[in-house]
N, C-alpha and C positions, 0 to 999 in steps of 0.2 A: 506451480499451479497459478499463483497470482499473476506471474509474468505472462502466462498463456492467456489468462482472462483479459489482461490489459491489451495484449497484442490482438486478440480477436475483436475487441471493440474498435481498435485503431484501424485495422486492415479493412479495406473495402472488398466485398465479394466480387467475383468475376462477373463481368457484364453478360447478361443472358438474353435480353430482349433488344429490340431496335433502339439504338442510342438516340438521345434527344438533347438539344441545347437548353430546353426549358420552355416555359410558356411565354408568349409575347416577346420573343427575342430572335433577332437575326444576327448571324455571324458570318463574316467573310474572312478567310485566311489566305495569305499570299505566299507562294513558294519562293525559291531561291532567286534573287534578282541579279546578283553578280555583276554589278556595274552597268546594268542596262537601264539607264534612266529613261530612255525613249520608250521602252516596253512598259516600265512602271507607270508612266503617265497614261499610256494607252489602256492598260489594264484597269487603273483606277477610274478612268472615264467609263469603261464598261461596267464596273461595279456601281458607279453612280447612277447610270441609266437603269441597271437591273434593280437597284434598291428603290428608285423613284417609281418604277412601274409595278412594284409589288404593293400589297396592302400595307398600310402604315402599321408599324409596331412600336412598342414602347422603347425598345433598346436595340440599336444596331451597333455591333462591335466589329472592330478590325484587328486582326492578328497577323503580324509578320513573323515568318518562321526562321528568319536569320539568313546569313550569307548575303549581305548587301554589297560587299566589296569583292574585289579581285576578278580577274579574267576579262570582264567587260571594260570599256574605256572610260566609264563615267562614275566611278565609285564615289568621289567627292560630291558630285551632283546628287547622287542617290541619297547620301546621308543628309545633305542640306535639305533636300525635298522632304524627307521623312520627318526631320526635326520641325519644319514648318507645318507639315500636315498634323503632327501630334498636337500642336497648339490649337488646331481647329477641330480635331476629332478627339474628344475627351475619353471615349471608350475605346482606346487603342492600346495594344500591347505589342511590344517589340522584343523578340527573343534573340538570344545569343546564338550565333552559328560558330562552327569551328574556325571559319576564316576570320571572324571578328576576334575570336580568342587569340589567334596567332598575331593578328594586327595589333591588338592591345598589348600583348607581350613584347612585340617589337618596339612599339612606342616607349614602353617602360624600360628598355635597355637590355632585354634578354637576347644575347648574341646568337644563341642557338635558334631562337625564334626568327631573328633577322635572316639567318641562313636559310631556314625552311621557307620563309616568306618569299625569298627570291628564287626558289627552285623552279625549274621548268614545269609548267602545268598547274602550279599553285595560283599564279596570277597576281602576285604581289607587285611585280614590276609595273603592270598596268595601273594598279592602285596608286603607286608612288608617282607615276606620270600624271595622273589626274590631280595630284597635289602640287604639280609643278617641279618635281624632282627629275632632273635630266638623266637619261640613260647612261651618259658618260660618267656621271657621279656614281651611279649604282655600280658600274663596272670597275671603277678605279678605287673606290673607298672600301676600307676594311669594315666588317660589320660593327666593330666597336665604335667607329667614327660615324658610320652611316646612321646608326640609331639616333644620334644627336640631331642629324639633319632631318630625320623623320619627325622627331619630337618637335622641332621648330616649325615644320611645314604643316602639321595637323593642328587646326584651330582648337582652342580649349572647349568650345561647344561640342565639337566632334568627340573629344576625349570624354566629356561628360556624358554624351550619348552612349558611347561604348560602355562606360561604367554603369549605366542605368539599365542595361539589357537584362532581361529575365531568363532564367533557365527553362521555364515551362509555364504553361497556363492551363487552367482547368475551367471549362464552361460546361455545366450540366454533366452529361455522360461522356464528354469529349476531353481528351488531353492533347494539347498542342506542344510539340517539341521540335527541335531542329532535326536531329538524326534518328532518334528512336529511344527505346528504353531497354534496360536489361530485364528480360522476362523473369517473373517470379519475385522481383524486388518491388516493394511498395513505392509509389511515386515519391513520397516524402524522404525516401532513403536512397534514391538514385544518385549515382556519382555524375558529376558534370562531364567527365570524360565520356561516359556512355551517352548522355543526352546530346552531346555535340558531335561525337565521332562514330558511334556504333554502326555496324552494318550487319554482317551475316547472322550473329546470334539473334538479332531482332528480326531481320527480314525473313529468316527461315523458320521462325517460330509460328506455328499455326493455331495454337490454343488461344482462347479469349484472354484478354487483359482485364484489369479493373475498369478501364475506359477504352473507348474507341480512340486510337492514336492517329492524329493527323501530323504528318511529318514531311520534310524535304530531304536534302542531303544526297540521296541515292537517285541518280538520274535515270529516268525512263522516257521512252518516246511519248507515251501517253500516261494519263492518270492511272495509278496502280491501286485498285480497290480490292481489298481483302476483307475477310470476315472480322479481322481484329485491328486493321490499320488501313489508312488511306495515304498514299504517297503522291505528292503533287509537284515534285521537282522535275520539270520537263526540259531541263538544260537550256534555259533562256539565253545565256551568253553566246551559245553557238547556234541554237535552233531557231531563235526568234520567237519561241513559244514560252511565254510566262503565264503560269496558271494560278487561278484562285478557285477555292471551293466556297460555295455558299451553303449555309445551314440554317434551317428554320424548323422547329419541332423535330420530327423524325425524318424530314426530307433533306436531301442534299443535291447540289447541282454544281456545274463547273463552267468556268469561263477561261479561255485561252487566247492570247494575242496571236495574230498572224494566221488565224483560221477563219473560214467562212462562218457566217452567222448560223447556218444550219448544222455546223459541226459542234456548236456549243451545246453541251448536254442539258437536257431538261431535268426538272426536279424528279428525284426518285427516292424511295425509302432506303435509308441506311440499314444495314443488317449486322447482326452479331451472332456468333456461333452459340 
């Protein structure tokens, strides 16, 4: 009985009304960059213009949803840029994606992670090329030797950045994660594996969560807005479309690179079941 009482105090009730980030606060969240430094610079310029032309608010926060590396050609440049940006934007949160998790494990000498990192479709080869590791070395070296080369090629500040990444962030009624959450499990009890990798169990769940979930990881042609989640991974590395969501009060809007100004969505109310 006592355990049930403590649990009922700890657990948050399911979200019932329109979600809000809170009063006098604006939040921008950016989807999966995947080595597209060019698109990241373009999108941040769009965010800057958007923020400038809105009414001034006390707090403007920036959240990155993870997957900065792999597939695109400029993973090293992306991390360098985000590190510099973080020094100038104090209210900025960077989340861990599944690709950063594998990259970090490869740097730390996990041979299985090195093999996975180099698989077709994962995009690790493009990441290593951005750090100056030649394709010939990747092909000829065994994973046990290659990880040492990776460890030497990646600057310490990049290793520190990877170590600093958060599993999730909560702002008002919104929870920001890379992949999603396991339905029915409180946020503070979520496994990292789910936060970084989950797909179907989360994507197919239609009931409300304790928060509106903003996530990346699962590529869609356009923003996927559901009553319990908002997906903003628009496949930037291949499509040229890197997406950000803007949030203020109960309103939300979207900005996407490579699309005409009239295609950028105007503010609308977020909804919850």
